[in-house]
N, C-alpha and C positions, 0 to 999 in steps of 0.2 A: 420075522427067525433071524435073519440074516445080516441087518444093522447093529442088533442084539448082539451077535457071532463076534460081529466086527472089533464091535470096543471091547468086548472082552478079552480080546485076543491081542489090542493095541494095548491095552492095560497092563496083562501079563507080558507081554514087549516091555514095556516102562519097569515094571515089576524086576524083570531081570536084567534088565541093566544098570538098574541101581544096584542089584546083587552082586553085579560081576565089578563094577565101581569101589563097590566098599571093599569086596575084595582084593582088590587090586591097590585099595589106599591099605591095607594090609598087610599085604603081603609086601615084595621087593620084588621093582616093574621097571625094566630095560624101557627106557623113551626113544625113540628114534627118526629123528626129522630130516624128512629127505629134502632133498635139491630141491626149487622151485621148476615144476613140469611147466612150460611154454605151451599152452592149446591154445589153435587156434577156434574163435567159436563156430558154430552152422556143420559142424564135423558131423558125418552120419555115425547113428544107433547100430552100437556095438563096436565103435572105432576103441582099439585096446590103448590107453593110457600107461599103465604100467605092470611089469612083471613082480609082485613080490614077494615071491618065494625065489631068491637068488644060491639057496645052498642046498637044491635038494633033498629037502625033509620035508616031510609029511605035516603041517599047519592049519591049524585051524582060524578063520579071519572072523571078522564080524565089524560091519559096516555101523559107525556110532551116526544118530540120523538127530546130533545135536542141533541143527540151527535150524532143523525141519523141509532141507530141500536134496539133503544129499541123497538119502536112498529115490529120489524122483528121482537125479539127473545120472545118476552114476549105481552101479552096480560090481559084486566082485564073482568072477565065474573062473575055475579054475586054476584059483591060484593068482589071476590076471585083476587089475581094476580099469573096468570096460563101462560104456557111456550107456546109459541107458533113455536116455531123454536129449534130444540136439538144445543145444545151449545158444543163445542171446544174449552176447555182450550187454547190448543197451536195456536190452528187459531188468539183467542183473544191476545196472545200474539204477534204473528208476527202481526197482521193488530194494532199493537200498542189500543188499545178498555181498556187496562187493567189500572189501576195506577202506576205499578210497572212491570219492567220488568220479575222477578220471582213470584212475590206474586199477582194473578191475583185477584183485587176489582173494581166493580162497582158501581153507584149509580142509586137508577131508582126514578125520581121523579114524584110524583102524585100533581093534581091540587082539591081540592076537592069540590063541590060546588060553582064553580064559583068564585073562593078566598077567601073563607071562610076559607079554612086550606091548608096546603101545604106539602105534606109529602116528607120525603128523605129517600130513603129503600136502605142501604149499601149491598151488595151482595160480599162475596166470593165466589167463583169456585172454588171447590175443587178435587185436578187432582188424575184423576184415571189411574194403570196403563194400558196404551192401547198404548203404543209406542215403540217400540223394537231402539233399538241403532242402530247409523246409521253410517257408516264407511264414512268419505272425498273421501278416496282413497281405492277402493275394491283388487287392488294388485300393489305390490310394486315390481320393483327390484333392486339388488344390486350388485355390479360388486368389489371385493376385489382380491388384489394380489394373487398368487402362494404361498403356506408355512409361511404365515402370523400370526409371531410372536405373533405380538401385542394386545395386547385386545381393541376389539371393541368399542366402546357405541356410537348409528347410534339412534338418536331421531328422532323417526316418530309422527302424527300426528292416535290418537284412535279414539273413536266412538261420537256420541252426542246421550244421549236419551233428548227426550223433558217432559218426566215426571219430577215432581215435585216431592223434598224432595228423601225419600227412594226411591220411587219411579224409582224414576230417576238414581240410582248410580248405576253403571256399574261395573259387575267383570271381569275381561279379565283371559283367559286360553290358551295356546298352543298346538299347537296339530299336531304330527310328522305322522302323518297316513299316510301321502305323499311322504316319506322318504322311504330308503329299511328299512328289518325288521332287517339290522344288524346296524342300527343305528337309528333306531325309539324306544329303550328300552333307548338308551344315550342321548335321545337329550334336554330332563332337563337337565343336566350334563352339556351340552355347552352351548346349549342357555335360558338367562333369559331375562326374563321382569316388567321389574318396572312403575311406572306408576309418575310419576314428580309433573301433576298437575290436576285437575277435571277443568268441563266447571261449568261457575258461571253462564251462560249465553243463552241467545237462539242465535243457529248458534254455539256456541264455542266448540270445540270437546276436548280432554282431550287428553293430553302431555305424550307422552309413551318413553320410553328408552329400544332397544334391545340390551341386553349386551352379546358376546361371544368372544372365545378365538382361539386358530390356531382349519386352520380346515382340515388342510393337503392337499393332492392329489389325494385322495380315492375319492372323486366324483365332479363332474365338477360343477353338481347345487344342492344345497339343499334349496329343497323346504317344509315351515312352514304354520302354519295356525293357525291365530290368534282369539278365539270365542270370544265373546264379551254379558254375561247375563244382563240381567236389575233385575234380585232377588235373594235371598238374604236366605237361601243356592243358590247356584248354582245345588244342588239338586232334586232339587223343577224343572227350568226351566230343567232341562237335560232331568228331566219324561216327562212334557208336550211336549219337544224339540218347544218350543215358544217362543214369545218375545226373539231374538236372533239373532245375524248376527256374520260376520265372515270375514274377509280381506286374504289375500295369503300373504306370503312372500318371493320370489327366491334369493337367493343368488347365484352368479354365480361366479367360479373361476377363476382368468384368466391365461390365461397360458406366455408361454415365446413367445409367436406369438404376441398376443398381447400387450408386452412390444416390442417388435421390430417394432411395428406401432408407436409406441412414441419414437423413436428415425426417426430423420429425418436424410435425403442423404445430403444435402444439407445446410451450415450457412455459411450467411455472415457478417463481421462484416467492417461499414466501417469508419474511425477515421481520423474525421478532424483536421488538424493539423495549428499552428501557428505558434509554433517553435519545435525543435528533441526530440522527448521521451527522457525518459531517465530509467535506469534499477530500475527496479522494479515499473514501473507505470503502471496502467491497463488497457490489452487491451478491454476488454467489457470479457462478459460473454454467455456459451455455455449454451441455454435452450431448453427444450426437451417441445415435444406438451403437456405431463400432469408431473406433477415429482412427481417419483420415488425415496424412500431415499434407496434402497435397492441396488443403481446403482452409482458405484462409476467413475469418470471419468479418461481417461488417454490418453496420448500421445502413437502413434506406434513409431512413428522412432525417436530412438535413438538421432540422428544430431538435430533434432527440437528442442528437449528436453533443446538441450544448447542454444536455444536464445528464447522459450516461455516455460511456465512452467502453470500448469493448477492446481485448486485446484480440489481436485478429490472430495469432496463433494458437492460443488456449482460449479460449472465450468468455477467458473472462469479463465480469462491467464492474467499471467503476463508478461511482456516481463527480457529480461534478457540478451538481448546482442542490446546495441542501434544502432548498426549499421543497421539492417537490414529495420529502419521507416526512415533511412536517405536514403539509396545504392537503397531500393528496391520502386515498387512504389504498391504491392502485393507483400502475403506471404502464404501460402496455405499448407493445411500439415490434415492427417486425426485424429480422435478422437475415440478410440475404450473404449467398458463400460464393466464393471468388475461386474459382479453379486455375492454380500454378502453371499444369500441362498446356490447356485448353484455352490459358490467358482470354477465359470470362468469366464472369459471373449465373450460374445454374438458374434455372428459373423457375424452382423452388426453393420460398422462404418459411422461416420459422415465428412463428409468433408468438413474445415472450408479454408474462404475464406480471411485473413482479405487483407482490400484499404486501403494506407496511400497517404492523399489528404490534400498537403498543400495549405491552403486558399489563398495566395496570388499567387501561379502557376496557379488555380483551374481560376482564373482571366484574367489571359495571353490566347487570342483567336485571329484567321482571321477571315475573311471572303472572300470567293467565291464565284463569280457571274460567271451566263452561262443561257443560254436557256432565252436570250433576247429577247422579240415579241413587235418590235416600240420603241424602248429607246435605246437611246445612253450612254452609260457608258462616262464621264467627266474624269477630271483632276484627283478630289480626287472622289475615286471610291464608296465614301455612299453618291453620288448626279446624280442623272437622269434628262435627258433632254428630256422632252415630246413634242411635236407640238401641240399646241391649238387645231387646228382641223384639227389631224391626227384621221384619221377614225379608235374606237376601236369597237371592240364590246362587251356587257353587260360578263359579268363572265372570260373576256378573263386572263392570266396569260400575267404579266409584264415583271417580271422575275424569276430563283428560282435564291438563294443562299445556301453555303455550308457552315457550318461554321469548324473551322481546330482547335484543340484545337493545340498550343504548346509543353506544355509538355505529356499532359495525353491523346495520340490519340486515343486510344479505346474508351474513355467517350464519353457519349450522353449527348446532352444540349438541355434544349428546348424552344424554340423560345413563346414570345407573344405578340402580336400587343397588345397597350395601347391605344391608341385612334384611332381617325376614320374606329370606327368598321363597320360602318354604308354605309363605302366606299369603303374598304378597306377587303378582308378576308386575314387572311394567314393558308396554306395549307401545312400540313407534309404527307410532301411523305416517303425518308427515314428517316434512322439513321444519324442527323444531318443533313438533309438538307430539305428545304423548298419553297414554291412557294408564291409569293405575287398576287392576283386576284381582280381587277376591278369588284365592284359591281355597281357601275353605270353608264348609257352611256355617262355624260355628266360630262368630271373628273374636268374638269375648268373654268365649270361655274361661280362656285361661288368664286373662289379663286385660286390666279397665281402660288400658293404655298401651298405642302404640305411638313409637319413635321411630320415624322412618328416615333414616340418613340416605343422603344422595349424594352422587361424586357428577361433578359438569367436564367434560371436556369440549375443548377447541378443537373445529374440527380441522382447517388451516393450517396451526400452530402445532396443533398434535398436545397441546398442552391442556393442563389439567388445573381449573380453578383451586387457587389456594382454599377458601371456604367451601365448605359442605353445607347442604343445601337438608334444610331440615321440616318435613311433614308431620305435626303431633294428630293423630285420630283418637278422638276422648268419646267412650260409650257415657247414655246417661239413662237412665234407669226412669219411662217412663208410666212406671204404677206408682212408687211409693211418694218420697220425696221430692217438692216439688221446689227446693232450693237447693238446687247444684250448680257447681261452678261450672261457668261456660253458658249455661241454660240460656235458648235465647227466647225473649219473647216480645210481642207488638203490643203496641196501645190503641184504642181505636176511641171517638168520639163517641160519646154514648148515648147518644139523639141519633146524628147521618150515620152512625157507623165508617165516620171516613180515619182512614189512616193517618196517623199523629208522627208515629216517631218508631222507635226500637231501643228497650231495656236488655240488659246481659247480668245474671247472677257475678259478683265477684269472687263472693267465698262460700261454701256449701256449710248449711247449719246444721247446727248438733244432732237438732232436733228436727223430728221430722217435721213438713209443713203442707200439709194436704188442701189448703185452701189459701185466699185472697181476701180482704177485707177494706182495710186503710191503708194508707202512705202517711208519712210523712217525710218533711225533706230534712237531708245533710245538714246539721250546724257549721259544719267541718270546710264541707266543699257540695254545691249548689246543682252538679250534677250526677249526686248522689243519692238515691231515694231510700228509704225503710218501709220494705211491705211487709208488713205483720212479721217483724222482727227479719228481712231476707232483704238481705246488703243486697242493692243491683246498681248499674253505671247504665244514665243516661248518650244512648250513643249518636242518635239521630230524636231531634220536633221540629216538627214542618209548622206546627203551631206558633205563630208569635206571642199569643197573651198568656197569663197564667192560670195552669187546668187546678179545676180544685173537685175534679171525678172524669173519669176515664172508663173504660174495658181493657182488661188487661187479658189477652191471648198468645196462644201459640200449637202451631202447627201438628204437636206432640199430644196435645191437650182435645177430649170433644166439647168441651163450651167452655168460654171464658169466664170471665170471673168480674163483675158490679166493683171497682174501687175509689173510696171520700175519703179526703183530707182528714187527716183527722187536729181538728182544729186546736181537743184541748190540750192536746202536746209540741204544737208548732203553730204561732201563728203564720207562717211563713207558708206559703202557695208555692205549685210546684212549678219551676218555669227555666229553659233550660237558657244557661247564661256561658259564654265561651271563654274560655282562660287569657284574664286578659297579659301580656308580657309586661312586665315592669322590668327595660334594659337596666336601668341605672342600678336596682338593689339587685339585680341580678349577676352582676360583676360581683367577681372573686376580687379581693382585696388588694393583693400584687396590682389587678388591672385598676382599684378606686388610685392606687397610689401613684400608677400610672400617667392617668388623667391628668392628677391635681399638678403634678409635676410638670407637664404640660402647658395650662393654662399660666402657670405664677409664671414660666419660662416665656411664653408672648407676652404677657405684661411687661417683662425686666426690660425684654429689648423694644418695648413702644417706647418705653420711658428712657431709655437709653439715648433711643434717637431723637424725642423732645428736647433733653437737654441738650445733646451736642447740636442740633438746628439753634436752639436758644444760645447759645454761647457762641458756637462761633458764626452766625452770622449769613450761616449757608443760602444762598440763593434758594433751594429747593423749598422750604419755610416758605419764600415768599413767592414763588408760583404756587403752590398749593394756596395759601391765602389770596391770591389772585382772580386764582379761578375759582374757587369759592365765589365767594364774596364779590369781585368783579367780572370775572369772563363771563358768568352769567346774562349778569346785566346788561355789558354794553356789545354783547355778539361775539365775540375775543372768543375763535374755537381755538382749543389747546390751548390755554393760557399761555397763547404765545406774547411776547413782547410786542408794544405799539410803538414800531421805529417811524421816523420822520417824515419817512417815502409813505408810510401807512397812513400818517397822516393828514396827511397832503394829499390825499385820496378822498381821506372823508373830510377833512375840514381845510379849504385854500387857505387862507392865509393864517394857520396860527402856529403861533412863535413864542417855544418859552426857552426862553434864555437860563442856562442853570446857574443858580448862585450858589456859592460855599460859604455864606451867609445863612444862618436856619430861623431868622427873625421873621415876624409875620409884615414885615413892613415892604420888602426886595418882591415878598408873595403879593402883594395890594399893588405894589408897581406894577408888577407884571401883568396882572390881572385887567390891572387900565390899560395897559397898552395892547394886551390880546380883547380889549373891548373893544378898542378905538381901531383894532386891525378885521375887528368881526363885524363892523359897520363898516367897514370899506369895503368888505369880500361880500360884504350882504348887497352894497352900490352895484357889486362888479357883478354878480346874481344875474340881478335885477335888471343890468344894461344885455347881459349877453343872451341871455335863456328866458324870455316872457312868457316860452310854452309853458317848461316846466317848471315855475318859480314857487306854485302856490304848494307841488307836493318836494322836488329835490332838493328846495332852500329851506323850506320850513323844518323838516327832518335831520337836517345837516344843523342847524342852526339849533336846536335843540339839542342834538347831541354837544355839542362844542358848550354849549354852557351847560352840562350837566358834568362834563369832563373842566373844567373850570372851578365848579362849586365845588369837585372834587378835590382841586388843588388846593384852595383856600380853605375847606376847615379842615382837613389831617393838620395839626399842628402837632403831633408828637412824633413824625418821619421824620428826616432826614430827608428835604426838599427834590435835590434832584436823582437823591433814589429812588422815591414813589415818583418823579416825572417818568425817568425811565424804564420802570415796571409798567405803569401803564399805558 
């Protein structure tokens, strides 16, 4: 009841104020604006700010609550404006009751005598130094490298004082009392604190800059205290120990063990290639967990330095040997690190593995299927036949497949199903092995065929293969038509039940075929047969002799059919004939023209060479002729000319005098003189070599006779040239 009464009272007050404002607007009202009152914050309740009635007239005053806080903090009593609640300037600034963010000015509106007059009283709430500085962070932890020689400049956020003007000015001081006594006195020489900017508005903090140089290795942690005072001079605040605040700063020196943590044990670089790399190409950059300027990169193995170069400052790897990118799939080596300040190599190294992958070769893959459940694999390995009424359990694995890379056997591929995800699910079993699972119980209820599209991604390069992978699931009725496309059959020998081969239906027949009895071979293709008007293709035949009868069976049928040859319609027997490749007739017309032109060109070049040799008398023709007709006969290797030295070795005293006359008389005279020399040679051989005259002399004399007969019998050639060539 009290709450309802208060709401009604507020509503009535608003109506009264509205009526008074309307009355003032309709009547003539004098508006008086007072001079700005300077009021300090935190004044006690009941403090008088202004005497409203200055003419000793009895007047009626009404305090308007336009901003919602006037009646809470002020009241009118005995024609005086009094403080009703203690005012905090910083609170007014934060609640945005002041007109300005730094200069807190408010206005009090008073209605006099029901609208005869209207007072506007500006009040400036003067700041009192009643707030101490506040730091945004009371603790800061910094990490520096060991033996850091460079000067550090670290920006940090300072404190904020909500007071105005001089009361809000903050003075900072570094305190090293937490450090060891040996370093406390030298703290001001090492660390320096500068003020970059001071806060201008509420909740803004001063910006400070901490500067210091090399810290060495004497301590692992340096502890500092930053004191903030809001009075000037600082000695006044230090004496009273009030209105101040502090912030702790710890500077930790990192040792070599922490630098070792930044070095990775292994680093892989994957380089996809469209063409082989060249010398000077960049292979990538070795990166640390956090950059360190005092560490230099180096390759530990001297042999590797002939193949790859590393930038000691950036860690970039440059190729020097072009063969490693084309002859190897991967390349491994170790990187070690040299510490500049310690002037030594660190114990930890990084094992670098570079993988070269040609984009066209990662596209070459194949698939292998296994673990089939109620699925038949047809001629096309990506085509699966499933009976439409075959009992299949939900969430049953239809088959499993394995991805087989042709070039990079150790690489992994990711397989993704792109469509029919509500009907099928792809399960990843292990590396490059997946299983296709069926999710719905009625597989072929809405469609007889499913075309499943898959995407493949190469794990190392993160590249998707350009072509998608397609699998077709085809339903086959096992009760109606036996001649359905892709329906598989097997043939067996009638007597021994030996499996002979496989058949597959090429086209679904328009008429239903419920049984088979006879067959005939196609006249156009010996690998196609018609079994009772059902066209089938022979996929495999284990028998080498023609078949005249066999049994036709299928895993979908309860029994087999006895099939016999239809001799009346075709005299051909059933035999498997592999397709013959006719290379010449399979060439395109442009290819036949190119082959013909090449043959004509070769014949023309050969004819020109023969004509030139004939006209010019080039020794090449004679060399070829001597080698073909005389060289083999007389044991001359490489068709070389028979010099006088060789003749002397083979025949002891055969002297052929060249004559410029081509007459036969000169040749005959030479022959007689040569025969005389031959007889003299024979006598010398018999005298000097008694032991070997039966073998060596006979062989030399026989060859000599053959050479002389050649000179005498050849009448068509110039005798000097013939003698020189022989």
